[in-house]
mmCIF file of the N, C-alpha and C atoms, coordinates in Angstrom:
data_MODEL
# 
_entry.id   MODEL 
# 
loop_
_atom_site.group_PDB 
_atom_site.id 
_atom_site.type_symbol 
_atom_site.label_atom_id 
_atom_site.label_alt_id 
_atom_site.label_comp_id 
_atom_site.label_asym_id 
_atom_site.label_entity_id 
_atom_site.label_seq_id 
_atom_site.pdbx_PDB_ins_code 
_atom_site.Cartn_x 
_atom_site.Cartn_y 
_atom_site.Cartn_z 
_atom_site.occupancy 
_atom_site.B_iso_or_equiv 
_atom_site.pdbx_formal_charge 
_atom_site.auth_seq_id 
_atom_site.auth_comp_id 
_atom_site.auth_asym_id 
_atom_site.auth_atom_id 
_atom_site.pdbx_PDB_model_num 
ATOM 1   N N  . MET A 1 1  ? -38.532 310.334 37.826 1.00 0.00 ? 1  MET A N  1 
ATOM 2   C CA . MET A 1 1  ? -38.841 309.162 37.040 1.00 0.00 ? 1  MET A CA 1 
ATOM 3   C C  . MET A 1 1  ? -39.272 309.618 35.648 1.00 0.00 ? 1  MET A C  1 
ATOM 4   N N  . THR A 1 2  ? -38.732 308.998 34.623 1.00 0.00 ? 2  THR A N  1 
ATOM 5   C CA . THR A 1 2  ? -39.078 309.375 33.256 1.00 0.00 ? 2  THR A CA 1 
ATOM 6   C C  . THR A 1 2  ? -40.370 308.689 32.821 1.00 0.00 ? 2  THR A C  1 
ATOM 7   N N  . GLN A 1 3  ? -40.899 309.156 31.710 1.00 0.00 ? 3  GLN A N  1 
ATOM 8   C CA . GLN A 1 3  ? -42.124 308.574 31.181 1.00 0.00 ? 3  GLN A CA 1 
ATOM 9   C C  . GLN A 1 3  ? -41.911 307.099 30.837 1.00 0.00 ? 3  GLN A C  1 
ATOM 10  N N  . ILE A 1 4  ? -40.774 306.778 30.272 1.00 0.00 ? 4  ILE A N  1 
ATOM 11  C CA . ILE A 1 4  ? -40.481 305.383 29.905 1.00 0.00 ? 4  ILE A CA 1 
ATOM 12  C C  . ILE A 1 4  ? -40.412 304.515 31.155 1.00 0.00 ? 4  ILE A C  1 
ATOM 13  N N  . GLU A 1 5  ? -39.775 305.024 32.200 1.00 0.00 ? 5  GLU A N  1 
ATOM 14  C CA . GLU A 1 5  ? -39.689 304.267 33.455 1.00 0.00 ? 5  GLU A CA 1 
ATOM 15  C C  . GLU A 1 5  ? -41.078 304.049 34.053 1.00 0.00 ? 5  GLU A C  1 
ATOM 16  N N  . ILE A 1 6  ? -41.900 305.057 33.991 1.00 0.00 ? 6  ILE A N  1 
ATOM 17  C CA . ILE A 1 6  ? -43.263 304.933 34.517 1.00 0.00 ? 6  ILE A CA 1 
ATOM 18  C C  . ILE A 1 6  ? -44.018 303.861 33.748 1.00 0.00 ? 6  ILE A C  1 
ATOM 19  N N  . LEU A 1 7  ? -43.912 303.894 32.424 1.00 0.00 ? 7  LEU A N  1 
ATOM 20  C CA . LEU A 1 7  ? -44.621 302.900 31.607 1.00 0.00 ? 7  LEU A CA 1 
ATOM 21  C C  . LEU A 1 7  ? -44.111 301.488 31.848 1.00 0.00 ? 7  LEU A C  1 
ATOM 22  N N  . GLU A 1 8  ? -42.812 301.344 32.026 1.00 0.00 ? 8  GLU A N  1 
ATOM 23  C CA . GLU A 1 8  ? -42.254 300.016 32.319 1.00 0.00 ? 8  GLU A CA 1 
ATOM 24  C C  . GLU A 1 8  ? -42.781 299.480 33.646 1.00 0.00 ? 8  GLU A C  1 
ATOM 25  N N  . GLU A 1 9  ? -42.846 300.326 34.656 1.00 0.00 ? 9  GLU A N  1 
ATOM 26  C CA . GLU A 1 9  ? -43.381 299.909 35.948 1.00 0.00 ? 9  GLU A CA 1 
ATOM 27  C C  . GLU A 1 9  ? -44.880 299.636 35.846 1.00 0.00 ? 9  GLU A C  1 
ATOM 28  N N  . PHE A 1 10 ? -45.566 300.444 35.043 1.00 0.00 ? 10 PHE A N  1 
ATOM 29  C CA . PHE A 1 10 ? -46.997 300.263 34.846 1.00 0.00 ? 10 PHE A CA 1 
ATOM 30  C C  . PHE A 1 10 ? -47.289 298.887 34.253 1.00 0.00 ? 10 PHE A C  1 
ATOM 31  N N  . LYS A 1 11 ? -46.466 298.451 33.321 1.00 0.00 ? 11 LYS A N  1 
ATOM 32  C CA . LYS A 1 11 ? -46.648 297.140 32.682 1.00 0.00 ? 11 LYS A CA 1 
ATOM 33  C C  . LYS A 1 11 ? -46.519 295.999 33.681 1.00 0.00 ? 11 LYS A C  1 
ATOM 34  N N  . LYS A 1 12 ? -45.773 296.209 34.741 1.00 0.00 ? 12 LYS A N  1 
ATOM 35  C CA . LYS A 1 12 ? -45.548 295.162 35.744 1.00 0.00 ? 12 LYS A CA 1 
ATOM 36  C C  . LYS A 1 12 ? -46.737 294.993 36.691 1.00 0.00 ? 12 LYS A C  1 
ATOM 37  N N  . LEU A 1 13 ? -47.626 295.962 36.710 1.00 0.00 ? 13 LEU A N  1 
ATOM 38  C CA . LEU A 1 13 ? -48.774 295.884 37.621 1.00 0.00 ? 13 LEU A CA 1 
ATOM 39  C C  . LEU A 1 13 ? -49.779 294.848 37.137 1.00 0.00 ? 13 LEU A C  1 
ATOM 40  N N  . PRO A 1 14 ? -50.490 294.226 38.069 1.00 0.00 ? 14 PRO A N  1 
ATOM 41  C CA . PRO A 1 14 ? -51.603 293.359 37.673 1.00 0.00 ? 14 PRO A CA 1 
ATOM 42  C C  . PRO A 1 14 ? -52.690 294.186 36.997 1.00 0.00 ? 14 PRO A C  1 
ATOM 43  N N  . ARG A 1 15 ? -53.491 293.537 36.183 1.00 0.00 ? 15 ARG A N  1 
ATOM 44  C CA . ARG A 1 15 ? -54.489 294.234 35.368 1.00 0.00 ? 15 ARG A CA 1 
ATOM 45  C C  . ARG A 1 15 ? -55.420 295.111 36.212 1.00 0.00 ? 15 ARG A C  1 
ATOM 46  N N  . ASP A 1 16 ? -55.915 294.606 37.340 1.00 0.00 ? 16 ASP A N  1 
ATOM 47  C CA . ASP A 1 16 ? -56.849 295.407 38.146 1.00 0.00 ? 16 ASP A CA 1 
ATOM 48  C C  . ASP A 1 16 ? -56.182 296.663 38.696 1.00 0.00 ? 16 ASP A C  1 
ATOM 49  N N  . GLN A 1 17 ? -54.900 296.562 39.053 1.00 0.00 ? 17 GLN A N  1 
ATOM 50  C CA . GLN A 1 17 ? -54.190 297.741 39.547 1.00 0.00 ? 17 GLN A CA 1 
ATOM 51  C C  . GLN A 1 17 ? -53.921 298.733 38.417 1.00 0.00 ? 17 GLN A C  1 
ATOM 52  N N  . ARG A 1 18 ? -53.714 298.227 37.204 1.00 0.00 ? 18 ARG A N  1 
ATOM 53  C CA . ARG A 1 18 ? -53.529 299.123 36.054 1.00 0.00 ? 18 ARG A CA 1 
ATOM 54  C C  . ARG A 1 18 ? -54.790 299.946 35.826 1.00 0.00 ? 18 ARG A C  1 
ATOM 55  N N  . PHE A 1 19 ? -55.940 299.284 35.876 1.00 0.00 ? 19 PHE A N  1 
ATOM 56  C CA . PHE A 1 19 ? -57.203 300.009 35.685 1.00 0.00 ? 19 PHE A CA 1 
ATOM 57  C C  . PHE A 1 19 ? -57.416 301.048 36.784 1.00 0.00 ? 19 PHE A C  1 
ATOM 58  N N  . ALA A 1 20 ? -57.094 300.694 38.002 1.00 0.00 ? 20 ALA A N  1 
ATOM 59  C CA . ALA A 1 20 ? -57.248 301.633 39.119 1.00 0.00 ? 20 ALA A CA 1 
ATOM 60  C C  . ALA A 1 20 ? -56.313 302.834 38.929 1.00 0.00 ? 20 ALA A C  1 
ATOM 61  N N  . ALA A 1 21 ? -55.083 302.563 38.504 1.00 0.00 ? 21 ALA A N  1 
ATOM 62  C CA . ALA A 1 21 ? -54.125 303.644 38.281 1.00 0.00 ? 21 ALA A CA 1 
ATOM 63  C C  . ALA A 1 21 ? -54.583 304.547 37.136 1.00 0.00 ? 21 ALA A C  1 
ATOM 64  N N  . LEU A 1 22 ? -55.087 303.957 36.068 1.00 0.00 ? 22 LEU A N  1 
ATOM 65  C CA . LEU A 1 22 ? -55.596 304.748 34.949 1.00 0.00 ? 22 LEU A CA 1 
ATOM 66  C C  . LEU A 1 22 ? -56.763 305.626 35.368 1.00 0.00 ? 22 LEU A C  1 
ATOM 67  N N  . GLU A 1 23 ? -57.633 305.060 36.185 1.00 0.00 ? 23 GLU A N  1 
ATOM 68  C CA . GLU A 1 23 ? -58.781 305.819 36.662 1.00 0.00 ? 23 GLU A CA 1 
ATOM 69  C C  . GLU A 1 23 ? -58.329 307.036 37.465 1.00 0.00 ? 23 GLU A C  1 
ATOM 70  N N  . LYS A 1 24 ? -57.333 306.841 38.344 1.00 0.00 ? 24 LYS A N  1 
ATOM 71  C CA . LYS A 1 24 ? -56.817 307.958 39.140 1.00 0.00 ? 24 LYS A CA 1 
ATOM 72  C C  . LYS A 1 24 ? -56.148 309.004 38.249 1.00 0.00 ? 24 LYS A C  1 
ATOM 73  N N  . MET A 1 25 ? -55.384 308.554 37.259 1.00 0.00 ? 25 MET A N  1 
ATOM 74  C CA . MET A 1 25 ? -54.726 309.498 36.357 1.00 0.00 ? 25 MET A CA 1 
ATOM 75  C C  . MET A 1 25 ? -55.749 310.339 35.592 1.00 0.00 ? 25 MET A C  1 
ATOM 76  N N  . LEU A 1 26 ? -56.799 309.678 35.108 1.00 0.00 ? 26 LEU A N  1 
ATOM 77  C CA . LEU A 1 26 ? -57.843 310.411 34.400 1.00 0.00 ? 26 LEU A CA 1 
ATOM 78  C C  . LEU A 1 26 ? -58.545 311.409 35.317 1.00 0.00 ? 26 LEU A C  1 
ATOM 79  N N  . HIS A 1 27 ? -58.731 311.021 36.568 1.00 0.00 ? 27 HIS A N  1 
ATOM 80  C CA . HIS A 1 27 ? -59.346 311.925 37.540 1.00 0.00 ? 27 HIS A CA 1 
ATOM 81  C C  . HIS A 1 27 ? -58.456 313.159 37.751 1.00 0.00 ? 27 HIS A C  1 
ATOM 82  N N  . PHE A 1 28 ? -57.148 312.964 37.892 1.00 0.00 ? 28 PHE A N  1 
ATOM 83  C CA . PHE A 1 28 ? -56.211 314.088 38.061 1.00 0.00 ? 28 PHE A CA 1 
ATOM 84  C C  . PHE A 1 28 ? -56.244 315.007 36.845 1.00 0.00 ? 28 PHE A C  1 
ATOM 85  N N  . ILE A 1 29 ? -56.258 314.427 35.664 1.00 0.00 ? 29 ILE A N  1 
ATOM 86  C CA . ILE A 1 29 ? -56.291 315.226 34.433 1.00 0.00 ? 29 ILE A CA 1 
ATOM 87  C C  . ILE A 1 29 ? -57.586 316.020 34.355 1.00 0.00 ? 29 ILE A C  1 
ATOM 88  N N  . HIS A 1 30 ? -58.697 315.377 34.685 1.00 0.00 ? 30 HIS A N  1 
ATOM 89  C CA . HIS A 1 30 ? -59.993 316.054 34.665 1.00 0.00 ? 30 HIS A CA 1 
ATOM 90  C C  . HIS A 1 30 ? -60.005 317.230 35.643 1.00 0.00 ? 30 HIS A C  1 
ATOM 91  N N  . GLU A 1 31 ? -59.461 317.044 36.832 1.00 0.00 ? 31 GLU A N  1 
ATOM 92  C CA . GLU A 1 31 ? -59.397 318.123 37.818 1.00 0.00 ? 31 GLU A CA 1 
ATOM 93  C C  . GLU A 1 31 ? -58.545 319.274 37.298 1.00 0.00 ? 31 GLU A C  1 
ATOM 94  N N  . GLU A 1 32 ? -57.411 318.943 36.694 1.00 0.00 ? 32 GLU A N  1 
ATOM 95  C CA . GLU A 1 32 ? -56.513 319.973 36.172 1.00 0.00 ? 32 GLU A CA 1 
ATOM 96  C C  . GLU A 1 32 ? -57.201 320.777 35.067 1.00 0.00 ? 32 GLU A C  1 
ATOM 97  N N  . LEU A 1 33 ? -57.889 320.095 34.182 1.00 0.00 ? 33 LEU A N  1 
ATOM 98  C CA . LEU A 1 33 ? -58.598 320.788 33.111 1.00 0.00 ? 33 LEU A CA 1 
ATOM 99  C C  . LEU A 1 33 ? -59.718 321.643 33.676 1.00 0.00 ? 33 LEU A C  1 
ATOM 100 N N  . GLY A 1 34 ? -60.381 321.140 34.699 1.00 0.00 ? 34 GLY A N  1 
ATOM 101 C CA . GLY A 1 34 ? -61.434 321.920 35.338 1.00 0.00 ? 34 GLY A CA 1 
ATOM 102 C C  . GLY A 1 34 ? -60.891 323.194 35.948 1.00 0.00 ? 34 GLY A C  1 
ATOM 103 N N  . ASP A 1 35 ? -59.738 323.113 36.592 1.00 0.00 ? 35 ASP A N  1 
ATOM 104 C CA . ASP A 1 35 ? -59.102 324.295 37.172 1.00 0.00 ? 35 ASP A CA 1 
ATOM 105 C C  . ASP A 1 35 ? -58.781 325.317 36.091 1.00 0.00 ? 35 ASP A C  1 
ATOM 106 N N  . ARG A 1 36 ? -58.291 324.847 34.943 1.00 0.00 ? 36 ARG A N  1 
ATOM 107 C CA . ARG A 1 36 ? -57.966 325.762 33.847 1.00 0.00 ? 36 ARG A CA 1 
ATOM 108 C C  . ARG A 1 36 ? -59.220 326.412 33.296 1.00 0.00 ? 36 ARG A C  1 
ATOM 109 N N  . ASN A 1 37 ? -60.295 325.635 33.179 1.00 0.00 ? 37 ASN A N  1 
ATOM 110 C CA . ASN A 1 37 ? -61.543 326.196 32.674 1.00 0.00 ? 37 ASN A CA 1 
ATOM 111 C C  . ASN A 1 37 ? -62.084 327.249 33.625 1.00 0.00 ? 37 ASN A C  1 
ATOM 112 N N  . ASP A 1 38 ? -61.965 327.005 34.932 1.00 0.00 ? 38 ASP A N  1 
ATOM 113 C CA . ASP A 1 38 ? -62.410 327.980 35.922 1.00 0.00 ? 38 ASP A CA 1 
ATOM 114 C C  . ASP A 1 38 ? -61.626 329.280 35.775 1.00 0.00 ? 38 ASP A C  1 
ATOM 115 N N  . LEU A 1 39 ? -60.321 329.170 35.613 1.00 0.00 ? 39 LEU A N  1 
ATOM 116 C CA . LEU A 1 39 ? -59.482 330.354 35.458 1.00 0.00 ? 39 LEU A CA 1 
ATOM 117 C C  . LEU A 1 39 ? -59.855 331.100 34.188 1.00 0.00 ? 39 LEU A C  1 
ATOM 118 N N  . THR A 1 40 ? -60.054 330.385 33.108 1.00 0.00 ? 40 THR A N  1 
ATOM 119 C CA . THR A 1 40 ? -60.434 331.012 31.841 1.00 0.00 ? 40 THR A CA 1 
ATOM 120 C C  . THR A 1 40 ? -61.750 331.761 31.988 1.00 0.00 ? 40 THR A C  1 
ATOM 121 N N  . GLN A 1 41 ? -62.718 331.148 32.650 1.00 0.00 ? 41 GLN A N  1 
ATOM 122 C CA . GLN A 1 41 ? -64.007 331.797 32.850 1.00 0.00 ? 41 GLN A CA 1 
ATOM 123 C C  . GLN A 1 41 ? -63.876 333.053 33.711 1.00 0.00 ? 41 GLN A C  1 
ATOM 124 N N  . LYS A 1 42 ? -63.048 333.002 34.749 1.00 0.00 ? 42 LYS A N  1 
ATOM 125 C CA . LYS A 1 42 ? -62.838 334.170 35.602 1.00 0.00 ? 42 LYS A CA 1 
ATOM 126 C C  . LYS A 1 42 ? -62.192 335.302 34.810 1.00 0.00 ? 42 LYS A C  1 
ATOM 127 N N  . LEU A 1 43 ? -61.204 334.965 33.975 1.00 0.00 ? 43 LEU A N  1 
ATOM 128 C CA . LEU A 1 43 ? -60.543 335.982 33.169 1.00 0.00 ? 43 LEU A CA 1 
ATOM 129 C C  . LEU A 1 43 ? -61.506 336.593 32.153 1.00 0.00 ? 43 LEU A C  1 
ATOM 130 N N  . GLU A 1 44 ? -62.356 335.766 31.565 1.00 0.00 ? 44 GLU A N  1 
ATOM 131 C CA . GLU A 1 44 ? -63.343 336.282 30.614 1.00 0.00 ? 44 GLU A CA 1 
ATOM 132 C C  . GLU A 1 44 ? -64.314 337.237 31.292 1.00 0.00 ? 44 GLU A C  1 
ATOM 133 N N  . ARG A 1 45 ? -64.785 336.871 32.486 1.00 0.00 ? 45 ARG A N  1 
ATOM 134 C CA . ARG A 1 45 ? -65.710 337.754 33.212 1.00 0.00 ? 45 ARG A CA 1 
ATOM 135 C C  . ARG A 1 45 ? -65.034 339.082 33.565 1.00 0.00 ? 45 ARG A C  1 
ATOM 136 N N  . ALA A 1 46 ? -63.772 339.012 34.003 1.00 0.00 ? 46 ALA A N  1 
ATOM 137 C CA . ALA A 1 46 ? -63.045 340.236 34.354 1.00 0.00 ? 46 ALA A CA 1 
ATOM 138 C C  . ALA A 1 46 ? -62.855 341.122 33.127 1.00 0.00 ? 46 ALA A C  1 
ATOM 139 N N  . ALA A 1 47 ? -62.523 340.529 31.992 1.00 0.00 ? 47 ALA A N  1 
ATOM 140 C CA . ALA A 1 47 ? -62.340 341.302 30.761 1.00 0.00 ? 47 ALA A CA 1 
ATOM 141 C C  . ALA A 1 47 ? -63.644 341.961 30.340 1.00 0.00 ? 47 ALA A C  1 
ATOM 142 N N  . LYS A 1 48 ? -64.752 341.262 30.468 1.00 0.00 ? 48 LYS A N  1 
ATOM 143 C CA . LYS A 1 48 ? -66.050 341.838 30.102 1.00 0.00 ? 48 LYS A CA 1 
ATOM 144 C C  . LYS A 1 48 ? -66.421 343.008 31.014 1.00 0.00 ? 48 LYS A C  1 
ATOM 145 N N  . ARG A 1 49 ? -66.064 342.889 32.304 1.00 0.00 ? 49 ARG A N  1 
ATOM 146 C CA . ARG A 1 49 ? -66.349 343.986 33.233 1.00 0.00 ? 49 ARG A CA 1 
ATOM 147 C C  . ARG A 1 49 ? -65.511 345.228 32.899 1.00 0.00 ? 49 ARG A C  1 
ATOM 148 N N  . LEU A 1 50 ? -64.308 345.029 32.372 1.00 0.00 ? 50 LEU A N  1 
ATOM 149 C CA . LEU A 1 50 ? -63.439 346.152 32.052 1.00 0.00 ? 50 LEU A CA 1 
ATOM 150 C C  . LEU A 1 50 ? -63.678 346.731 30.665 1.00 0.00 ? 50 LEU A C  1 
ATOM 151 N N  . LEU A 1 51 ? -64.426 346.047 29.835 1.00 0.00 ? 51 LEU A N  1 
ATOM 152 C CA . LEU A 1 51 ? -64.660 346.492 28.467 1.00 0.00 ? 51 LEU A CA 1 
ATOM 153 C C  . LEU A 1 51 ? -65.161 347.937 28.383 1.00 0.00 ? 51 LEU A C  1 
ATOM 154 N N  . PRO A 1 52 ? -66.122 348.357 29.199 1.00 0.00 ? 52 PRO A N  1 
ATOM 155 C CA . PRO A 1 52 ? -66.570 349.756 29.114 1.00 0.00 ? 52 PRO A CA 1 
ATOM 156 C C  . PRO A 1 52 ? -65.441 350.759 29.388 1.00 0.00 ? 52 PRO A C  1 
ATOM 157 N N  . ASP A 1 53 ? -64.517 350.419 30.283 1.00 0.00 ? 53 ASP A N  1 
ATOM 158 C CA . ASP A 1 53 ? -63.397 351.322 30.572 1.00 0.00 ? 53 ASP A CA 1 
ATOM 159 C C  . ASP A 1 53 ? -62.509 351.508 29.344 1.00 0.00 ? 53 ASP A C  1 
ATOM 160 N N  . TYR A 1 54 ? -62.278 350.446 28.626 1.00 0.00 ? 54 TYR A N  1 
ATOM 161 C CA . TYR A 1 54 ? -61.431 350.521 27.439 1.00 0.00 ? 54 TYR A CA 1 
ATOM 162 C C  . TYR A 1 54 ? -62.178 351.135 26.255 1.00 0.00 ? 54 TYR A C  1 
ATOM 163 N N  . ALA A 1 55 ? -63.465 350.913 26.171 1.00 0.00 ? 55 ALA A N  1 
ATOM 164 C CA . ALA A 1 55 ? -64.241 351.395 25.033 1.00 0.00 ? 55 ALA A CA 1 
ATOM 165 C C  . ALA A 1 55 ? -64.529 352.892 25.124 1.00 0.00 ? 55 ALA A C  1 
ATOM 166 N N  . SER A 1 56 ? -64.477 353.472 26.319 1.00 0.00 ? 56 SER A N  1 
ATOM 167 C CA . SER A 1 56 ? -64.896 354.864 26.503 1.00 0.00 ? 56 SER A CA 1 
ATOM 168 C C  . SER A 1 56 ? -63.887 355.878 25.984 1.00 0.00 ? 56 SER A C  1 
ATOM 169 N N  . GLY A 1 57 ? -62.654 355.511 25.778 1.00 0.00 ? 57 GLY A N  1 
ATOM 170 C CA . GLY A 1 57 ? -61.701 356.487 25.249 1.00 0.00 ? 57 GLY A CA 1 
ATOM 171 C C  . GLY A 1 57 ? -60.367 356.438 25.950 1.00 0.00 ? 57 GLY A C  1 
ATOM 172 N N  . GLY A 1 58 ? -59.644 357.542 25.870 1.00 0.00 ? 58 GLY A N  1 
ATOM 173 C CA . GLY A 1 58 ? -58.242 357.592 26.285 1.00 0.00 ? 58 GLY A CA 1 
ATOM 174 C C  . GLY A 1 58 ? -57.985 357.704 27.761 1.00 0.00 ? 58 GLY A C  1 
ATOM 175 N N  . GLY A 1 59 ? -58.973 357.530 28.608 1.00 0.00 ? 59 GLY A N  1 
ATOM 176 C CA . GLY A 1 59 ? -58.766 357.688 30.047 1.00 0.00 ? 59 GLY A CA 1 
ATOM 177 C C  . GLY A 1 59 ? -57.710 356.771 30.635 1.00 0.00 ? 59 GLY A C  1 
ATOM 178 N N  . LEU A 1 60 ? -57.541 355.608 30.071 1.00 0.00 ? 60 LEU A N  1 
ATOM 179 C CA . LEU A 1 60 ? -56.578 354.655 30.624 1.00 0.00 ? 60 LEU A CA 1 
ATOM 180 C C  . LEU A 1 60 ? -55.138 354.989 30.258 1.00 0.00 ? 60 LEU A C  1 
ATOM 181 N N  . THR A 1 61 ? -54.951 355.811 29.259 1.00 0.00 ? 61 THR A N  1 
ATOM 182 C CA . THR A 1 61 ? -53.589 356.126 28.816 1.00 0.00 ? 61 THR A CA 1 
ATOM 183 C C  . THR A 1 61 ? -53.217 357.580 29.075 1.00 0.00 ? 61 THR A C  1 
ATOM 184 N N  . SER A 1 62 ? -53.986 358.285 29.875 1.00 0.00 ? 62 SER A N  1 
ATOM 185 C CA . SER A 1 62 ? -53.751 359.715 30.073 1.00 0.00 ? 62 SER A CA 1 
ATOM 186 C C  . SER A 1 62 ? -52.408 360.017 30.724 1.00 0.00 ? 62 SER A C  1 
ATOM 187 N N  . PHE A 1 63 ? -51.844 359.091 31.489 1.00 0.00 ? 63 PHE A N  1 
ATOM 188 C CA . PHE A 1 63 ? -50.576 359.356 32.163 1.00 0.00 ? 63 PHE A CA 1 
ATOM 189 C C  . PHE A 1 63 ? -49.373 358.750 31.441 1.00 0.00 ? 63 PHE A C  1 
ATOM 190 N N  . THR A 1 64 ? -49.551 358.189 30.277 1.00 0.00 ? 64 THR A N  1 
ATOM 191 C CA . THR A 1 64 ? -48.418 357.582 29.577 1.00 0.00 ? 64 THR A CA 1 
ATOM 192 C C  . THR A 1 64 ? -47.425 358.623 29.091 1.00 0.00 ? 64 THR A C  1 
ATOM 193 N N  . SER A 1 65 ? -47.837 359.870 28.981 1.00 0.00 ? 65 SER A N  1 
ATOM 194 C CA . SER A 1 65 ? -46.892 360.910 28.581 1.00 0.00 ? 65 SER A CA 1 
ATOM 195 C C  . SER A 1 65 ? -45.819 361.112 29.644 1.00 0.00 ? 65 SER A C  1 
ATOM 196 N N  . LEU A 1 66 ? -46.062 360.668 30.862 1.00 0.00 ? 66 LEU A N  1 
ATOM 197 C CA . LEU A 1 66 ? -45.090 360.789 31.949 1.00 0.00 ? 66 LEU A CA 1 
ATOM 198 C C  . LEU A 1 66 ? -44.155 359.596 32.046 1.00 0.00 ? 66 LEU A C  1 
ATOM 199 N N  . ASP A 1 67 ? -44.334 358.594 31.203 1.00 0.00 ? 67 ASP A N  1 
ATOM 200 C CA . ASP A 1 67 ? -43.540 357.378 31.307 1.00 0.00 ? 67 ASP A CA 1 
ATOM 201 C C  . ASP A 1 67 ? -42.044 357.617 31.204 1.00 0.00 ? 67 ASP A C  1 
ATOM 202 N N  . SER A 1 68 ? -41.629 358.587 30.441 1.00 0.00 ? 68 SER A N  1 
ATOM 203 C CA . SER A 1 68 ? -40.192 358.805 30.258 1.00 0.00 ? 68 SER A CA 1 
ATOM 204 C C  . SER A 1 68 ? -39.589 359.605 31.398 1.00 0.00 ? 68 SER A C  1 
ATOM 205 N N  . ASP A 1 69 ? -40.395 360.228 32.238 1.00 0.00 ? 69 ASP A N  1 
ATOM 206 C CA . ASP A 1 69 ? -39.883 361.010 33.348 1.00 0.00 ? 69 ASP A CA 1 
ATOM 207 C C  . ASP A 1 69 ? -39.405 360.113 34.484 1.00 0.00 ? 69 ASP A C  1 
ATOM 208 N N  . ASN A 1 70 ? -38.303 360.514 35.105 1.00 0.00 ? 70 ASN A N  1 
ATOM 209 C CA . ASN A 1 70 ? -37.801 359.771 36.275 1.00 0.00 ? 70 ASN A CA 1 
ATOM 210 C C  . ASN A 1 70 ? -38.453 360.344 37.525 1.00 0.00 ? 70 ASN A C  1 
ATOM 211 N N  . PHE A 1 71 ? -38.983 359.501 38.347 1.00 0.00 ? 71 PHE A N  1 
ATOM 212 C CA . PHE A 1 71 ? -39.604 359.927 39.584 1.00 0.00 ? 71 PHE A CA 1 
ATOM 213 C C  . PHE A 1 71 ? -38.707 359.518 40.748 1.00 0.00 ? 71 PHE A C  1 
ATOM 214 N N  . HIS A 1 72 ? -38.480 360.433 41.646 1.00 0.00 ? 72 HIS A N  1 
ATOM 215 C CA . HIS A 1 72 ? -37.687 360.136 42.840 1.00 0.00 ? 72 HIS A CA 1 
ATOM 216 C C  . HIS A 1 72 ? -38.555 360.333 44.053 1.00 0.00 ? 72 HIS A C  1 
ATOM 217 N N  . VAL A 1 73 ? -38.616 359.309 44.853 1.00 0.00 ? 73 VAL A N  1 
ATOM 218 C CA . VAL A 1 73 ? -39.458 359.379 46.034 1.00 0.00 ? 73 VAL A CA 1 
ATOM 219 C C  . VAL A 1 73 ? -38.598 359.566 47.253 1.00 0.00 ? 73 VAL A C  1 
# 
């Protein structure tokens, strides 16, 4: 269903049902935004925990010199 079709059907609803539908839509949007905020906060905490590893020096890139080598297992 397209956005235009949804709006056309929405217009056909009685006023009380329109308000109820709007309330549910806002609730869904609020939940979705809350989920995104939770994910953002988790990523920020993880990045802060890893900051000392990145700040200490070249330990994280010590094996990049082997990137061009082919490994056969």
